[in-house]
N, C-alpha and C positions, 0 to 999 in steps of 0.2 A: 504494500500500500504506500502511496506517495504522500509526502508531507507538504508538497507544493501547494501554496495558497493557504496553508494552515496558520494558526497563530504563531507569530514569531518567525515565520519563514523557515522553520526547521532548524534554525541556528540555536546552538547552546549558548546561553549567557553565563559567563564565568563570574564568580564573585571577586570584586576588586580586593587586592591585597595592599596592606599598608607598606610604606617604604621600610627598608631595612633599618634596624635600630642603629642610631648614631649617624644616619646618612644626611641629616639636615642640621645645620648649625644652630646651636642654642645661644640664647642671649645671657650668658653667664654673668657678665658684668653689668647688666641692666641698662646698657646704652640705648636700647630701643623701647624701654619700658613706658616712657611718656606716650609714644605712639600707640602702644598696646592698650593703655588705659583709655585713650581717646577713642579707639576702635570699640572697646567694650562698652563705653558710655553711649556711643552711637547706636550699637546694636540694641541696647536697652531702650533708648529713646525712640527707636523705630520698631519696637516690639518684635525683634528678631527677624524682621524682613531684610532682604538683601538689597538695601537702598544703595544707589550709586555713591553717595557720600561715604557710606561704610565700606564699600568695595575699594574706594580709593585709599582709605585709611589702612585697610588690610594689605593692599599692594605696597603702600609705603612701609609698613611694618616688616613685611617679608623682604623688601629691598634693603632695608636697614640691616636686617640680620645677615643677608647675603653679602653686603658690602663690608661687613666687619668679620667675615669668616676667614679664618686662617687654618688651612688644612694641617693636621697633626704631622704629616710627612715632612713638613718644613723643619720641625723641631728635632727630628731623629737623624 
């Protein structure tokens, strides 16, 4: 029996997996904390909706973390 035209087109949908542990830079020194706090306040004030203002703050926060990332391999 053919699954053509059936729900989902016969494709199996895999479950997304999280990134490997330690693969994303953390803000250990709190350099980006003020942006994070602004983002959380934005989310609360917009009742959890994905408002463009909040998305821009999220992008700024992640950019801040990436800009301050120093791979461990440089220390060894």
